[in-house]
N, C-alpha and C positions, 0 to 999 in steps of 0.2 A: 504493500500500500504506500503510495507516494505521500510524503509529509510536506505540507506547504510551509515554507519559511522564506518570506519575501526578501529579507536581508541577505540570506545565503544565496537565493536565486539571483539577486542583482549582481552579486560578486561573480557567480558562475557565468552569467551573460557577458559581463565585461571580460572575463578570462577567455571565453570562447571566441569573442571578437578579436582579442589580442593574438590568440593562436592563429586565427584565420589570416590576419594581416602578416604575421611572421611567415606562414606557409606561402602566401601570395608573393612575398618578397623573395623567397627562395626560388620560386618558379619563374617569376617575372619581376625584375626590380621595379617597384612602383615609383612613379614620379609623385611629387607633392600634390599635383592636381588630381592624379588617379586615386591617391589615398583619400583626398578630400571627398571625391565623388562616392567612393565606397562608404565612407563614414556617413555621408548624407543619406545614402540608401539604407544603411543600417538604422539610422535614427528614425527615418520614415516608417520602416517596417516595424521597429520596436514600438513606436507610438500607435501605429494602426492595429497591431495585434495585442496591445496592452489589455489586461483584464480578461484575455482569452486563454484557455488552457486546452491542451490535447486530452484525449481519452485517458492517457496515463496519469494526468494531473499536472504534468510539467507545463511551464509557460510556453505559449505557442511559438514565441520567437526562437526557442531552442531549435525548432524544425528548420526554418530557413538558414540559420547559422550552420547547422550540420550539413544541409544540402550544399551550401557554398563550400564547406570544408572538403566534402567528398569530391566536388567538381575540381577543386584545386589539387588535392592530393592524388586522386586516382586518374584524372584526365589531364591535368596541367593547364586548366582553363585560365584565361587572362582576366583583367579587371572588368571588362564589359560583362563577362559571364558571371563574375562574383556579384556585381550589382543586380543582375537579373535573378540570380539565385536568391538573394536576400529579399527581393520584391515579388517573387513568383506567385505568391498567393494573395497579394493585397487587393488586386482587382476582383478576384473571385470571392473573397471572404470579407472584404471591408467596403467602406463607402468611397474609397479612392478610385478614380476613373483612369482609363488609359490616357485620355487627353491631358490629365494632370501630370501623369508620369512623363508623357511626351514633352511637355513644356519644361520639365526639370532635367530630364536625362536624354532627350532626343528621340528620333524616329526608330533607330535600331533597337534600343531597349524596349520601347513600346511594342514593336512588332514581335519581338521574342516573347514577351510576357503575354501578349494576345494569343500567340501560338500555344502557350502553356495553359491557357484558361479554358476550362471545360465548357462545352456547349450546354445551354440551359435545356433541361429535359422538358420543361413546360412549353418550349417554343416549337417542338417537333413531334410529328407522328412518325416514328421510325421503328425498324425492327430491333435495332440494338444501339443503345446510346453509347456503349463502350466502343463499338466499331466506328461509329461516327466521330467520336472523340479522337480515336487513334488515327483515322483518316485526316482529321484536321491537323493533328500534330505533324503528320508526314508532309502535308501541304506546306505548313509553316517551315518545316525542316528544309524543304527545297529552296526556300529563300535564305535560311540561316541555319546551319548545322548545330549551332548552340542550342536550339530548341530541343533536339533529341538528346544531346548530351545532358542537359539539365533535367529533362524528364526521367532519364535513367537514374540520375543521382537522387532525384525526388523519390522515385520508386524504391531505390535501395534503402533510403532512410525509413520510408514507410514500412518496408518489410522488416527492418531491424527492430521496429517498435510496435510490431503487430500483436504482441502478447496482451495488450490492454483491450483489444477488440473482442467482440463475441465470436463464437466459433464459425457461424455462417459467413461473417464478413472476412474472417481469416481465410477461409476456403475460397471465397469469391476473389479476393485480392491476390491470393497465391496462384489461383488458376489463371487469372488474367495475366499475371506476371509470367507464368510458365508458357502460356499460349502466345503472347505477343512480345514481351519485353526481353526475355532471355534470348530468343532467336535474333532479335535486333542487336543486342549487345554482342552476340556471337559474330554477326555479319560486320559489325563495326570494329571487331578485334579487341573489344574491351574485356579481356579474359578475366581479370580479377573481379570486376563487377559481375560478369556472367556467372562465375563460379560461386560467388557468395549468394547471388540471387537463387541459383539452383539449390544450394544447401538450405536456404531459408524456406523456399517453397516446399521442399521435401519434409522439413520440420513440421509443417502443418498439414500437408496432404498425405504423408506416409510416416507418421511420427514413430511408430514401433521400429521400423527399419532404420530410420534416421538415428535414433538413440542407440540402437544395437551396434551399428557400424561406427558411430562416434566413440562408443566404449571400446570397440576392438582397436581402433586407431590409438586411443589413449593408452590402452594396455600394452601395446607393442612399441610405445615411444622409446623406451630405454634401449631395447634390442635394435630398433631401427637406427637410432643415433649412433650406436656403437658400430653397426654394420657400415653406415655411410662413412664414418671416420676411417675404418679399416680399408675401404676402397679408395677414398680420396687422398689419404696420406701418401702412398707411393706415387700417385698421379701428380700431386703437388710437387713432389721432389723432382720429377722429370721435367715438368713445365718450368719450374724455377731454374733448373740447370740449363734449360734451353733459352732462358732470358725472356720468357713471355710475361707481359703485364696483364693481369687478369684478376677477377674475383670468382670464387667458387662457393656455391651454397647448395643446400639440400632443399627440396620442395616435396610436400606431401600432396598426393592427389586429393581432390575434394571428396566429401562424403557422397554426394550425388554421383560423381563420376565412378567411384568405386562400386556403388550399388548398381549403377547402370551396366557396368562391365560384368558384374556377377550375374545379373539377370540375362544379359545378352549372350554371354559365353556359357551360362549354366555352370559356374564354378563357385566354390566357397571363397571366403575372404582370403584364406591362406594361399590360394592359387592365383590371386590377382598380382602378377609379378611387377607391375609398375605402380604400386601403391606409392612409392617414393622415387625420386630421381635426383640426379646431380646436374646442376646448371653451371656452365663455364662461360663467363662473359669477358671477352677480350677487349683490352684498351688499345686499339690500333687505329691508324688512319683509315678513312673510308676507302681510299684508293686500293688498299691491299687487304681489306677485311675478309673477302671471300677466300683468298689464298691462305691467309692465316688460320681461318676456321678449318680448312681442309688439312692443314699441317697438324693441327691439334687432333683432328679425326684420325689421321694416320698414326699418331702416337698412341691414341687410345686403342685402336684395333691391333696394334703390335703388342700391347700389354695384356689385352683381354680377348677372349674368344667372342666374336660378335654373332648376333642372330641376323643373317642377311635379309630375312623377310621383314625385319623391324627397323630398317634404315629409311629415314625420311629426309629427302633433300629439298627443302623449301628455300634454299639459297639461290640455286640456279633458276628455279621457277617459283617465285613467291606466291602465296595464296592471294585470292582476289582482294582481301582486305589489307594486303601489304605485308602480311606476316612472313618474316624471313628467319630461318633457324635450321640447324643441322642436327637431326636426332639419330641416335644409334642405341641399340639395346645390346648389352654385353653380359657375359656370364661372370659374376663376381665370386667371392669366396663362398664355399659351402654349397655350390651349385645353384645359387640364386641369381635370377635375371635382374638387371638394373638398367634403367634408361639414363642416358647422358645426353644433355642438350648443349650445343655449342653455338654461340652467337657473339656478335660485336656489341659494344655499348649502344651504337645507333640502332642496330637490329633489336636490342632489348627494349629500347624506348618504344619502338613501333610495336613489339610483341605485347608490351604491357598496356599501351594506349591506342594501338590500332590506327584506325582511320583518323582519330583525333590528333595523333602525332603529325600526320601528313597535313591535316587541315590547319593546325596551329603553326606549323612551320611555314606554310604558304602565307598565312595571315601575318606572321612576323617578318617574312621576306618577300613582300609583294613584287619586288623587282626581278626575282628569279622566275624563269619560265620552266615549269616541270615537264619533263619529257612524257611522263604518263601520269596525269592528274587523276588518281583513282577516286578521289572524292567527287570531283566534278563529273567524271564518267558515270559513277553510280547514281548521283543525283539526277543526271540527265535521263537515265532509264526510269527513275521513279516519276519524274515530271511527265514523261511520255505516257506512263501507265496510268497516272492520275487523270490525264486529259481524256476522260471517257465519261461524259455526264450520264450515260445510261446504266452504268454499273453501280449496283448498290454497295454500301460500305461493307457489308458482311462478305460478299463475294470478293471485293477488292482485298480485304484483310486476309482472307483465306489464301488467295493467289499470291499475295505479297509474302505471307509467312512461309509458304512452301519454297519460295526462292531464297530464303535466308540460310537454311540448314543443309546445304548440299556440298559435296565435294566437287572440285573443278576438273575439267579436262581442257587441253590446249590444242587448238585447231588452227589451220592456216588456209588463207585464200590462195588462189593461183599466183598472186603477186607477192606472196610471202608475209602478208599481214597476219599477226596472231590474234585470234579471237578466243576468249575464255568463256566456257559454258558449263552448266552443271553436268555432273556425270549422269549418263542416261539420256542425254540430249540426242535429238534426231537430225536428219538432214533438214527438215522443215524448221527446226529451232535455229539452225545455222543460217538458213536463208533469211529469216526474220531478223537475226542479229546483224546481218550485213545491211539490209534495208527492208522496210515494211513492204514496199511494192514488190520487191523480189520475192518475199515470203508469200504474198497473196497470189503470185503467178507461178510458184515453183511446181514443177512436175517430177522432180527427182534431181539426181546429181551424179557427177563423176567423183568418186572417192578413191584417191590414189589410182586414177585412170579407169576405175571399174564403175560401170553404170549401176546405180542402186535407186530404190524408190524413196519417197518422202519419209516413210516411217523407219528407215534404216537407222539403227542406233550407232552413233559415232564413237570411235576410240581416240584417246589422246594421241596427238602427233600426226593425225590424218590431214591431207591436203584436199580441199573440197572445191569443186566447180559446180555451181548451181545451174541446172537446166530449167528454163522457164518458157511459158507460153501464155499469150493473151487469152487463149481459150479456156485456161484453167480457172475454176471457181472453187473457193474453199467450201468444205462441207462440215457437218457436225462431227463426222468421223475424225477429222483432223485434231479435234480437242482431245481425243482419246490417246494420242501418242506424242503430243508436244509436251515438253518438260518446263520450258521457261515461262515466267509470268508474262513477259512482253509478247511472246507468240500467242499465248492464250487470250490475252486481252485484245490483241489486234484481230484475231479470228472471230471472237465473240462480237466485236464491234462491227465487223463486216456482216456477219450473219444477222445481227440485230437490224441493220439497215435493210437487209433483204426481207426480213420478216415484217418490217413496217409496211411494205408494199401490199401485204395480205391482211393487214389489221381490219380495215373496213369490211372486207368480204367475210372474214371470219366472225366479226361481231354481228353482222346481219344474219349469217347462218345460225349462230348460236341463239340469237334472239328468236328466230323462227322456230327452232327446236323447242325452246322453253315455252313459247306461246302455244305450241301444239300440245304441250303437257299441262297447259293451264297454269303456268308459272311465269313470274316476271324476271327481269334481268337485274334484280337488286344485288348489292354487294355480297350479301349472305349466301345467295344461291351460287354466284360465281365462285366464291371461296370454297363452297362445298364441292363443286366440280373439280376445281384445281387440286384440292386435297385428295380426292379420290383418284385423280389421274397423276398424282405426284408431280405437280407443276407449281412453281413458286410465283410465276409472273403472268400477268394478264396477256401480254403480247404473245408469249409462248402458247397460251391457251388458244387465242384467236387464230394464230398461225396454224396450229395443228387441226383446228376445226376446218379452216379454209382448205387445207391440203387433204382433208378426209382421214387424218390419222386419229381423230376423235370423232366418233359417230353418234347418232341419236341414241343408239343402244347403250353406249358408254355413259352418256348424260343421264339416261333413265336409271341405270344401275347405281350412279352416284347418289341418287335419292332413295335407294333401296338398301344398299349394302353398307356395312360398317366393317372395317378391317379388325381382325382379332388382335388383341394386345401384343401377343408374341411376335406376330409378323411385323408390327410397327417397330419393334425393338431389335429385330434380327439383323438389320444391316450393319450395326457396329460389330456384332459378333463375327461377321464374315471376315473382318480384318485379321482376326486371330490366325486364320488359316490362309491368308494371302489374298482375300477379296475374291473378285470374279475372274481372276486371271487364269484359273485352272479349275477343272472339275473336282468336286469334293471327293475325298476318299471315303471308304466304308467307315473308318473311324470318325471322320468329320461329320458324316451324316448321323452316325450314332450319337455324337455329342449334341448336335442340333436337336435331334428328336428327344433326347433325354432331358435337355435343359428346358424344353417346352413344358415338361411335366412339373417343373417347379411351381407353376401356377396352380397345380392341384393340391399343393401343400399349404398349410396355414402360415401365412406371412404376417400374422397379426401380432407377433411379439416385437414389432417395430413401433416405437413411440414417435409420433410426428408432432410438429408444432400444434399448440392447442386449437388453433382455428381450423385445422384440418382433421380434427378428431374423429369425424364421421366417415372419412375417406379411407378405404382399405388400400394399403400400399402394395405395390407389386415389385418383384425383383427385376433388375435389368439383366437381360441375357448376355450383354457384352462383358460383364464382370462377375455376375453370379455371387452376390454377397452372402456371407454366412455369419452367424453370431460371433462377435469378437472383432470383425472388420470395422474400421471407421467408415461410417456411411453418411450419405447426404441424399435428400429427396429432391425431385423436380416435378413441378406441375406440368402435366401434359394432357390437355383437354380436361376431362372430368376425372382424372386419376393422378396418383402420385407414384412415380417410378423411382426406386431406391437403387443407388449405385455405390460402389466403393469410392472413397474420396480420391484415391489415386488412379481411378479409371480414366483412360484417355478421353472417352466420350463425355464423362462427367466434367473433366477439366475444361474441355472445349465449351460445354454448355455454361459452366460457371463464368468462363471468360467472356462470353458474348451475351448471356441472358441472365444476369444475376437476379432479375426480378422474379424468376421462376424457382429460385432456391427455397427449399423447405428444410428446416432443421429436423434431423432424424437421429435416433439412437436405439439400441437394443433394449427391450424390456427385460428386467431381471425376473427370473421365475422358472417355470417348468420348461425343460429342454424340448426342443422341436427339431426333427431331422431335416437337414437341408442337403440338396444335391450339390456335390462339388466335382469338378473335372481336374484330373491330374494327368499331365503328359509325361511319358517316360521315353528314354533312349537307353538301349541295353545291347550288350553282346548277345546275339541269338544263340541260345543253348537249350539243351534238353532239360526239362524240369523247371524252367523259369516261371511259367505260368502257375505251376503248383506252389512255388515258393512265394509268389506274390499274393495268391489267395490265402495262404496260411497266415501271412503277416496281417492282412486286412481282417480276415474273419476270426482267426484264433487269438492272435496277440492283441489286436485292437478291438475285437468284438464289434465290428462295423458291418453294416449291410451293403452289399455290392449291387449296384444297378446294372453294371456290365463292364467287361474288359474286352478291348479290341487291340490285338497286336499284329502288325504286319511286318514280316521279315524280308530283307533283301541284302544279298551279299554279306551275310554274317551279322548284320545290324538289324535289331528289332526296334520299331517305333510304335507306340500305341497310346491309347487313352483309357484311363480307369475312371469310371463313374461310380461314386460312392457317397452314401449318406452320412453326414457328420452332424454333431450337435453344436459345435462351436469351432472357432479358429484354432484353439489349442489342440483339439483332436486332429484337425487337418494338418497342422505343422508337425505334430508328433508322428502321424502316419507317414508324411513325406520323409522325415528323418529315418524312420525304420526302413522305408522302401529304398532309400539311398544306400543303406548298409547291405542290401541283398547282393549276393555275389553276381557280378556281371552288369549291374546297373551303372550306367555312365552319367545320367542326368535325370533329375526329377524336378518338375516345375508345375506350379498351378496354372491352369489355363485361365 
């Protein structure tokens, strides 16, 4: 409980301000005029937020001071950014107006703060206020990158102080952060901010695993430090003898990264070999930094046996966000793998501050012309993608987000110009990257002199010559194989313009159909037809009616049928087995059919928010919660669907529709059996099935719904459907199954 002491708080505020000025001087030597401007901003913010406290009980001014400190310390932002950080909430939360700020601090400060100010929910009838706010931030970012830098700092401090919020708000803010802001921090190369946000999100969406792994890291600290010292000592001796100027330090992988690797690889904590790494930062002139990094690499690989599959050269070809570093994984003492990262001081600055380092360098050296301005190139792409008035904010955010978290491949035009695209990109993506008109008329390409179709997936290093024709017209099918946001948006834009030509015809046909059914064309009836036909947009509906893809029979059925609950929830579950890309196996069909039966079991031991007390909750098929899981509910029509809090579908829903969130928790009392799905991978051997059933039925005394195992080339993969009473039973069963001879991996579906 926070204890209010105004005298102590006044001293803390002054101390925080002094620390901010000291940090700012370390990063950018402030002139007396700049320091005066920052003090004026601090004074205005302090007065504007006086007598206002955060949920934690702290004075509100603590928040803008901390945001400014993060911006200086983690990003290296200059005095204009500090002023904006101090003032970022005054327009939204106080009586001060943008015009008043503009008159004191100028246009740039006013524009940045306007970009950080949320849209008023009362002014708009929209699908998702979060998506609209995020789109507004990106629009403002295109004018000034400080907007997104400060928004990330604001979000980081909000996440650090989330404990004082109620649980549903913790989940909503964490999910929005995970869905939108973490991918953006990744794309900007702000790795320290990204890693801390990931850990903080996990703390609230998956607390059990967060604290378990946190404990494992702390328990292994002494042994880890001793091991790093044993490896680094002989390495230091050699580097010193060769005359290198450098710093060497150990770094521990973030909690989320460790957990993510454990889940992805299906390994325990003890088998995550890059939990810690050694980083070598060379103090060398820029002209010879690459050469010196490779010299150190040569020394390391002559001292230790390396893993050739774990060498990463981002010096020769930097990442799209400018990241440059040389990584190698070597075998240390005791047969343990260890990652070593090699980079120069300049590279380290970019690695820690990403795009921000490039942007701030450009801002501080406007006279220099950068050969490859990665900031301006990226912003140009975003501006182009935002220039589409027909695209709603939710679609834009989804397309934009997908473009942030991808590995890159490097491709070449016939004249040798290099183009960077996400891994998995096709010929059509490349055509759109060269020029929009070329993409719209592409009919295929010559890839390394071989003719291939538009959907051909490209590999890094290829040289591509696009083949085009004026007779080519984009189709809906193109959207199924393009990877880049730019290509998707341009195809959708073209298709939408074509659909507009059919709007009037489709509207007349639909009106005639409804009239023949003695129904009018009011919004409620139109929405019912769209929902039945799984269409989000009026234009798509009228287009399909005009083209005969939606018939009178379809319209009639939309007023008769209602989809069963499990069918409406089944689409997220498909992603577990790879979506629609392949036909489901016997095991997958078994899982689908079995999980439907969950609805036949009493799900009444879930307690919902009081105002939903008369609504019977239903389990989400995408994550299949059992007692002991942290859960959250969502309003969907006239029902409440309950997800695990770390479910991907739940995170996306909380990030974009927080108004649908319902507080949910398990009722204590009589145990009820719930169906759980466990996926196993094992060496195929005689007696395996017998051993599995013995563990489940005899040792754990649990009821089996079904076991399906399919073997191929000595490896068995299968699904176990079993009824459990709570999460402890499920975890205990998984541990026992992991101990069965021949079992390689056990994970919950």
